[in-house]
N, C-alpha and C positions, 0 to 999 in steps of 0.2 A: 153617275158616281159622285158621292159627296166627298168634299175635301175640307178638312178642318184647317183654318188659318190661325197661325200663332200671333198675328198682328191684327189688331182691331182696325175696322174700316176708318173710324174717326182718327186714329193715330196717323195713318198714312194718307188720308184723304182719298181712299179707294171708293170708287163709285159702286153702288149696289149691283149694277149690271155686270161688273167683273165677276162678282160672286156667283151670279146666275149663270154666266158663261162657263164657269168652272164646274158647276153642278151638271151642266148639259154634257160635259166631256166625259162620257161614260167609259171611254177606253183609257183615260189617263195618259194620253200620249203627248204629242208635240205641243198641243195647245196648253196643256197643263204646265209643262216645263217653261214655255214662253211666259205664261202668266206669273209663274213663281219668280222668274228672273226679273220681270217688271216690278213685282212687289218688293223684291230685294232691293232693286234700284231705288224705288220710291222710299223704302225704309232708310237706305243710306243717305239719300238726299235730305230726308227729314232730320236725320241725325246731324248732318253737316249744317243744316239750317239752324238747328238749335245751338250747335257749337258757335257758329258765327254770331248768333244773337247774344250769347253769353259774353263773347269777346267784345262785341260792339257796346253792349251795356256797360261792361267794365271800363272801356275806353271813354265812354261818354259821361260817366258818373262825375258829378261835381267834386272838386278837390280843393284843398287849401292853396291859395295863390302865393303863399310865402316862398321865398327862395330856399331851395333845398341844398343840403350839403353835397358837393360833387363826390366826395368819398363814399357817402351813403348810397348815392345813385349808382356808382360803380359797383359797390358791393351787391346791390340789388340786381344789377345786370348780370353779374357773375353767378349769383344764385340761380337766376333764370336760365343761364347757359347750362348750369349743372343739372337742372330739371330736364332740359332738352336732351342732354346726353344720357341720363340715367332713368328717366320716367316715361310714362306713356302720355297720350294726348290729353286725357282727362285731368291728370295731375298738372299738366302744363297750363290748362285753362284755369284751374284753381289757383295756380301760382300767379297768373296774370290778374285774376280778380283780387287776390290778396295784395299784390304789390302796387296795383293802380290805386288802391285806397290810400296809399302812403306817398307815392311818387308820381310825377308826371310821366305818362307812358312814353311820350316821344323822347324824353331824356334817357329813359332806359334803353329804348330801341337804338338810339344813336350812339350809345356807349360801345366801344370796341374792346374786346377782351385780349387774351394772350395772342401775341403775334399780329395784333390789329385785326383779328377776325371778328366779323359781325355775327349776330344771331343767325342770319341766313347761312353763313359759312358753317356754323356749328351744327345746324339742322341737317345740312347736306352731308357733312362728315359722319354724323351720328346715324345716318340712314333713316331718319324720321320723316318720311314723306308726308304723313298726315299733319305733323306739326309745321312742316315747311309750307304746306297748303294754307294753313291758318295765318302764318307769318306773312305770306305774300299779300294777304288781304288787308293787313293792318299796319305793317311797317312803312315808313316813308319811302317814296319811290326812289330816291337817290341811293338807298342802300342796295338796290339791285346792281349798281355799278361800284359798290364799295370794294376797295382793294386792301388786301392784307400786306404784310411786310414783303412778300415776294411779288406783289402786284397782281395777285390772283383775285378775280371776282368770284362770287358764288358759282357762276357758270363754269369758270376755269376749274374750280374745285370739284364740281359735280362730274365734269368730264374726266378729270384726273383720277377720280376714284371709281370711274365707270358707273355712275348713277344716271342712267339714261332717263328714268322717270323724273328725277329731280331736274335734270337739264331741260326736259320738255316743259315742265311746269314753269321754270324761270323764263324760257323763251316765250311761252304763251302769255305770261304776265306782261312782258314788254310789248307784246302785240296789242294789248288793251290800252296802252298809253295814248293819250290824245295827241301828243306832239310827234310828228312824223320823224324828226331827227332822232328822237329817243328810241324809236322802235328797233333800230339796228345798233344802238349804242353798245350793249353788252356783247353783241356778236363781233364788234370790231375793236373792242378794247384789247390792249396788249399788256402782258405782265412785264416784269423787269427783264425777262429774257427775250422780249419782243414777240412772244407767242400769243396769237389769238386763240379763241376757242377751237377754231378749225385746225390750227396747228396741233393742239393737244389731242384732238380726236383722231387725227391721222397718225400721230405718233403712237397712240394707244391701240391703233388698228381696230377702232370701234366703227364698223361699217354703217350701222344704223344711225348713229349720231352724225357721222359724216354726211350721209344722205339728207338727214334732217337739216343740218346747218346749211348745206348747199341749196336746199330748197327755200330756205329763209333769206339768205343773202349770199350772193356769189362773189362779192368784192374781195373778201379776205383771201380768196384762193390765189390772188396775185401778189400778196404782200410777203415780204421777207421778215425774218426775225433777226435777233442780234447775231446769229451765226450765219447770216446771209442765205438762209434756207427758207423757201416758200413751202406751203403745204404740198406742192407738186414735188419738190425735192425730197420732202419727208416720205411721200408716197413711194418714190423710187427707192429710198433707203429701206423702207419697210419690207420690200420684197413680197408684199401681199398682192396677188393678182386681182383680187376683188376690188380693193381700194384703188389700185392702179387703173382698172377698167372704168370705175366710176369717175375718177378725176380726169383722165385723159380722153374720155368720151364727151366731155363738155365742150361747147363752142367757145374756146378760149381765144383771146387776142394775145398773140405772142409778144407784141410790143409793150404790153402792160405788166408782164411777169417780171418780178424783181428777184434779185439774187442770182444764183448760178442757173444756167440753162438746164432744165431737167433732162434733156436728151443727152447731154454730156455726162451728167451724173449716171444715167443708165449705162453708158458706155464704160465709164470708170468702174462700175460695179459688175460689168460683164453680163448685164441683163439684156441679151440680144432679142429675146422674145418681146420685151417691153419696147425696145428700139423699133422693132417691126410694127408693133401696135401703134406707136406714135406716128410712124410714117404713114400708116393706113388711115389713121383718124384725123391727123392734122399736119399737113405738110409744112405749115409755118412754124410749128413747134420743132419739127425735125431740122429746119434751116436756121434755128436760133444760133447766135454767136455769143462768145464770152466777152469779157471786158477788153480783151486784146483783139477782138474782131475775128477770132478763129472759129470755124464751124466744126462739125463732127469729123470731117475728113482731115482737118488740121490736127485735131486731137488724136485721131487714129494713126496719122503719120508720125506723130511724136511718140506715141506709146508703142508703135509697131504692131498693133492688132490688125492683122490682115482680115479677120472675120468681118470687120465693119465694112469692108469694101464690097461685100456681097450686096450691100444696099446701093452701090453705085450703078445706077441705071439711067435710062433716058430722062426720067423726071428729076433726077438728082445730079445729073452731069454738070449742071451749071455751078454747083457748089465746089467742084474740083477746079474751077477757073476763078474762084473768088479769093481775093487777097485779104490778108489780115491787116492790122494797123501798121505793121512793119513792112507791108508790101509783099509779103511772102505768100506763095501758093502752097497748097498741101504737098506738092511734089518737092518744093524747096525744103519744107520741114522734114520730109522723108530723107532728102539728101543730107540735110544738116545732122540727122541722127544716124546716117549710114545704113538705112534700111533699103537695101538694093531691091528686094522683092516687091516693095511698095512703089519704088520708082518705076519698075516694070509695069505695075498695074495702072499707075497714073499717067504714064507717058502717052498713051493713045488719046487721052481726053484733056490733057492739060497743056497750057502754054509753058514756055521754058524760061521766061524772063520775069524777074520780080520787080518791085517798085524802084530798086536801086540800079536796074539794068543788069543785074547779075543772073547768070545762068545757073543751072543746078551744079555744074562743075565748079563755078566760082564758090558756091556755098559749101560744097563738099571739101574743097581745098581750104577754105576759110576755117572750117571747124575740124580739120584734120581727119576726115573720114577716108582713110586710104582705100578701104574696100570699095566705096562708092566711086572714088577717083579712078581706080583701075577698071571698074565696070564701064564707066562713061567713056574712058579712053579706048576701050576695046569695042564699044558699040559703033556700028557702021555710021549711023546718022549723027550720033552725039559727039564723036571724036573731033568733029570740026570746031567744036566750041573751045578747043584748047588755047587758042590765041585771041579769043573774043575779049572785049573790054566792057567794063561797066560805065556808069555815068561819071565816075571819077577818073576814068582812063586806066583803071587797074585790070591787068590780066589775072588769070588764075595763079600764075607764079607770084605776082605782086601780093595777092591776098594771103597765100600760104606763107610768104616771107613776113608779111605785116603782122600776122597773128602767130608766128613762130610755130609752124606745123611741119616738122621735118619728115614725119611719116608720109604726109601727103605730097611733099616736095619730090620725094624719090621717084615715084612713077612719072611725074611731070618732067623732070630734067632728063630722065632716061628715054623719053619719047622723042623720036627724031623730028616730029612736026613742031616742037616747041620753038618759039622765037624769043629768046631770053633777053635780047638787047632792047626791047621796046621800053619806053619810058612812059610814066603816067603824067597826069596834068601838073605834077610838081617836079618834073624832070628827074624822077627817080626810077632806077631799075629795081628789080627784086633784090639783087645783091646789095645795092645801096641801102635799101630799107632794112635788110637784115643787119648790116653793119651799123646802121644808125641805132637800131634797137638794142644791140648788144652793148653799145657804148653807154646807153642810158641805164641799163641794168643787166649785167652779165649773168643771166640765169642759165641753167643747164639746157633748157629747151631752145633758148636763143642761140647758144653755142652750137648745138647740134644742127640747127637751121643754117647757120653760117658755114658749117662744115660741108653740108650737102651742096650748097650753092658754090662754095669756093672749090669743092672737089670736082665739079663739073667743068666742062670746057667753056662754060658760059659765064664764068665768075667775074670777069672784068667789067668795069663800068663803061658805059658808052662814052664817058668823058675821055677815056684812054683812046677810043676809036676816033676821036676828033669832034664829038658833038659839043664839047666845051667851047670850041671856037665859034659856035653859032649863038652863044649867049651874048647878051648886051655887054659892052665893056664895063659899064658901071656895076653890073651884076658880078662880073669876074672879080673886080676890085673888092666888092663887098664880101665875096667868098673868101678871098685871101685874108681880109681883115678879121673875119669870123674865126679863123684858125687861131690867131694869136689871142683873141679875146677869150676863147673857150679855155685856153691853157691857164689864163689868169684866174678863171673861175674855179679851177680844181682846188680842193682842200688838201693842204699838205699833210694834215693829220690822217686823213683817209689813205693817202699814198704811203705814209709811214707804217700804218698798220699792215697794209698789203706787203710792203717790203720786208717788214720784220717777220711776217709769216714765211715768206720765201727764204729769208736768211736762216731761219730755224731749220727748215727742211734741208737746205743745202749743207748746213753744218752737220746735221745728223748723218747725211749720206757720206760726207767726207770722213767723219769719225768712224763709221762702220767699215767703209772700204779700206781705210788706212789700217785698221786692226786686222782685217781679213788678209791683207798683203803679207803679214808676218805670222799668220796662223793658217797656213794653207792646208788643204785636205791631204791627209796622209803624213803630214809632218816633214822633217828633214832627216838626211842621213847623218848618223853619228860617227864617232871615231873608230867604231868597230867594223866599218866598211872596208872592203878589199883595197880600194884605191884612195889615196889622199885627195885626188882631184874631185871625188864625189862627196867629200866632207862638206856638210852645210847645204848641200843641194837638196831640192825637193825630191821625195821618193817617187812621185808620180810624174816626173818631169817629161817623160816620153809619151804620156797619155794625151790624146787629142782633147779630151774633155778638160784636162788640167790646163792645157794651153789656152783653150777658150775661156776658162775661168780667169786666168791671169790677165788676158787681154781686156776682157769686159770689166774686171775689177779696177784695172788701171785707168780705163776710160772713165768709169764712173767717178773715181777718186779725183782725177784732175779736172773734169768738167764741174764737179761740185765745188772744188777749191776756187776755180775761176769765178763761179757764180757768187761765192762768198765774198771774194775781193770786190767784185762789182757792186754788190749790195751794201758793203761797208762804206764805199764811197758815196752811196746814195743817202747816207744818214746826215743830210744837210737840209736847210730850209731853201731848197732850190727845186722848183717844179721840173725844170728841164733835166736836171740830174736824175730825178726820180723816174721820169718817163724813160730816159735812156737806160737806167738800171733795169727797169721792168722789161724793156724790149730786149736787152742783151742777156739777161739772166734766164729768161724763159726758155729759149732754145737749149741752153746748157742743161737745165734741169730735165727737159724733155729727153735728152740723151742720157743723162746720169741715172735717172730712175729705172728705165728699162735695162740699162747696162748692169746696174746693181742686181736687178732681178735675174739676169742671165748668169751672173757670177754665182748667185745662190743656187740656182737650178743646176748648173753644171757641177758645182762642188758637192751637193747632196747626192746627185746621180752617181758621181764618181766614187763616193764612199760606200754606196750600197751595190756596187757593180757585181759582186759575187752572187747576188740574188736577182737573176734577170727579170723576173716578173715584177718585182718591186721597183727595180731601176727603170723599166719601161713605163710602169704606171706613173711614177713620179715625173719622169721626163715629159710625157705627153700631157699629163695634167698641168704641169708647169707651163707648157707651151700655150695652153688655152688661157691661163691667167696672165701670161706675159702679153698675149694679144690684147686682153682687156686693159692691162696697165698701160700699154703703149697707146691705145686709143684714148684712155682717160687723160693722159698727159698731153696728148696732141689737141685735146679740146681747147686747151688754153690758147693755143696759137694755130687756129685752123688754116691760116694762110700757107703754112708749110705743107698742106695736103693737096695743093694744086697738082693736078695731073691730067694729061690729055689721053691717057691710056685707059680704055674701057674696062679691062679686067681689074686694074687698080681702083678705078672708080666704083666698080661693083663691090669690091672688097670693103671699101670705105663705107658704102651704103649698108652693107650687111652689119658692119660694126655699129653704125648709127641705129639701125633697127634693133639690134641686140640691146643697146642701151635704152631705147625707148620702152621695150617690153620688160626689161629687167628692172628699171627704175619706175615704171608706170608713168612715163612722161606723157603718154597719149591721153591719160585719164584727166589730166589737168587742162581742161579746155578753156581757152579764152580767159586766163587769169590776169591778163594785163592788156585788155583791149583798149583801143583808142577810139575816140568819137568818130562815127561815120566811116570807120574802116580806113582812115587816112592818117598819115604821119606828116608832121611839119618838120622840114629839114631840107638840106641841100647837099646830101651826100654825093650826088652825081656831079655837083658843081665844086666840090672841094678839091683843091690842087695839092696832091700829095702822092709821092711814090711809095711810101710805106704806110700800110694800113694802121700800124700802131700810132701814127701821128694824126690820124683823121679824126678830128674833133668836130662834132656836129652841133650847131647852134639852132635853137628853136625859132629864133627871131628872123631867120633869113627868109626872104620872099623872092629870091631869084627865080625867074621863069625862063623856059626854053623858047627858042625861036622856031623857025620852020624845020623842026626835026621830024623824022618819020614816025608815025603812030600806027599801031596795029589796026586792022579792020574792025569795024563794029559788028555786032551780031547781025 
């Protein structure tokens, strides 16, 4: 079968034997198609050969050696960029031939256009692969790594616009460079966001380019960008299983991976299939730790994701016994966050002591996780930790007091196994620590903490029990001197502000109750009554609620008046007088405010007595608020709440819990921590019968003698 060729043999250099083979192919089948493809390829190569020859001739042509105007060179470069954007390859070659007759071609190629883009950048963006092919043969080598304003090389741009052919051409061109260091240059260059070409390929989810780049150079897979993300992290974020399979199947060295551990990123994204893949492919990647030394189980314990613990098996059990940089095990993190179900999962495979010698009960008490504290105390084996001490000699009671965690203190002090009189290495009991902290800054949570401790039967300091006698004599003298020094340090202005506030409250209570004494509910009998003896008497005098009104109103009025007198005397530049006024006026106001509330409640109930449902509603609702008001006023002076009666203690604890949940106290975790969980002070060594006079000084260094200490773990 004869085949007519549209290309002459001399044009493409085709041998006469090819034509003869075509003539022999009578069936016109596969041989014909193969030969046609070969001829097309030869034709294309001939075309490219001619194009290169024209470009080379244009570049090699002699030209004027005179210095050229930079503005004209820039204009020429811009015109050439316009040709690349808007014309085809033949017009581009013609433009090169025209411009090189007037300008030095190297000057044109080295000119950067808008946003510092080179001609290679322009060709990539214009999707002109044929022009890019010619440019790669004639532009200076350094332009392969030229960066625009964003730091992007032509390879960055090619990958950014998903031009895989252009990216392959750029990579192939670098492979032809003689210098070995330059072969990986553009593969490893970063833009201003710290992204390499591999970062961008993974971000764009271009699986073919990712495979190509990894086959050329594996090093960038370890590098992080400006956002602390390596290509592995970006693969996790992409959620693309194909890219994840490619990257995490590589023989990676976990110690070289920069940025965030990919395994923890997978957990944060909830990609548990990827977590399983990493565990199967590379155990070292699964065991990576973050900057704080935490592994996957630390993170899972913090977030509370129980699904992660399905990967806790014999081959990963050692990670549950691994400490982070704070010395905490995953079980301590779970206790810190109050995740009881995770404590149960980790308990069989984990140790119980962290780097500070603290058990999980210590940690739960320190962070106020009352649910974890209750679980541990109820646990048969863990309950024995209640009186254990850490390396600083602190029991769980110490830590709960030190970090002002009243919700965690309640189950501790109610447990019969607690030994509250133990002192730590600084001769402090839990009560001493709570008292010291409230003197430093009387916040609500600290007051609630002191209420819980002082409301228990364990509130007193061991100094009262005689441990003070075991101190060195010079330490006792120092403790006495600190008391007077601390008083001198108090600022009279701060005391005056506090006294003025109380004086205002006491005056208001006195004014209101005085007026209520002459405007009683129901009014007074007039002259139209039957008996002259009843004139001017209260109409409801025989009512019990009226009698309760009169008594409570009188108590509130006189208590507030006495407080006013005390606080007036305190308006002097005398610290001793200010302290005395504060101490004496507080209890009076504690009595006056609830008494005034009772007077209001009984008076209103009495006036609506003819409507029983309304009277009962107001009365019982008022009782609830009266309980809240009474508790709020007693927070100022928790020492008045000492009680050895268990029912009263329980009532006080319920009040404290109500305040914790009502005010959200438990959500403010560790807002005033001190270094290493310790306090500096000598509360246990301060000689004073009245808590209001106990001033703690930070500079004391008094230590205890041979006093008993709790057993260690």
